[in-house]
C-alpha positions in Angstrom: 8.8 0.5 21.9 5.8 -2.0 22.0 3.6 0.2 19.5 6.2 0.1 16.6 6.3 -3.6 16.7 2.8 -4.3 17.0 2.2 -2.0 14.0 4.6 -4.1 11.9 2.5 -7.2 13.1 -0.8 -5.4 12.1 0.3 -4.4 8.7 2.5 -7.6 8.0 0.2 -9.1 5.3 -0.6 -5.6 3.6 1.4 -6.8 0.4 -0.2 -10.2 0.2 -2.3 -9.4 -2.7 -0.1 -6.8 -4.5 2.1 -7.2 -7.5 3.6 -3.5 -7.4 6.3 -2.8 -5.2 5.7 -1.9 -1.6 8.2 0.2 0.9 7.1 0.0 4.3 8.7 2.1 6.8 7.3 2.5 10.3 3.6 4.0 9.6 4.5 5.0 5.9 3.8 2.9 3.3 4.5 3.5 -0.6 3.1 1.5 -3.5 5.1 2.2 -6.7 5.9 0.8 -10.2 7.0 1.8 -13.6 4.3 2.4 -16.0 5.0 1.8 -19.8 2.1 0.1 -20.6 -2.0 0.2 -20.6 -1.7 -3.4 -18.8 0.7 -2.1 -16.2 -1.6 0.8 -15.8 -4.8 -1.6 -14.9 -2.5 -3.9 -12.8 -1.7 -0.7 -10.6 -5.3 0.2 -10.4 -5.9 -3.3 -9.2 -3.1 -3.3 -6.6 -4.6 0.1 -5.3 -8.0 -1.4 -5.1 -6.6 -4.5 -3.3 -5.0 -1.7 -0.8 -8.2 0.2 -0.1 -9.7 -3.2 0.6 -7.2 -4.3 3.1 -7.4 -1.1 4.9 -11.1 -1.3 5.2 -11.2 -5.0 6.3 -8.6 -4.1 9.0 -10.2 -0.7 9.5 -6.7 1.2 9.1 -7.7 4.0 6.6 -4.7 5.6 4.8 -4.2 9.4 5.2 -4.8 10.6 1.7 -3.5 14.3 2.9 0.2 12.9 2.6 -0.3 11.3 -1.0 2.2 12.6 -3.4 2.7 11.6 -6.8 5.8 11.3 -9.3 5.5 12.2 -12.9 
């Protein structure tokens, strides 16, 4: 029971520098946004860069095998 609580505390600040929407549930994190302009694409790209930087800083890398995208 302590493991999930510690994970929530560990990833609590993951969305601090993110402008897109983030869904966090247990060990699953989803970043999403409606794309309707080039500026939004740049913003989403910056958010993804910030997520990767956060993951490297906290030594908690994302499993890219579970990445799915909606078109």
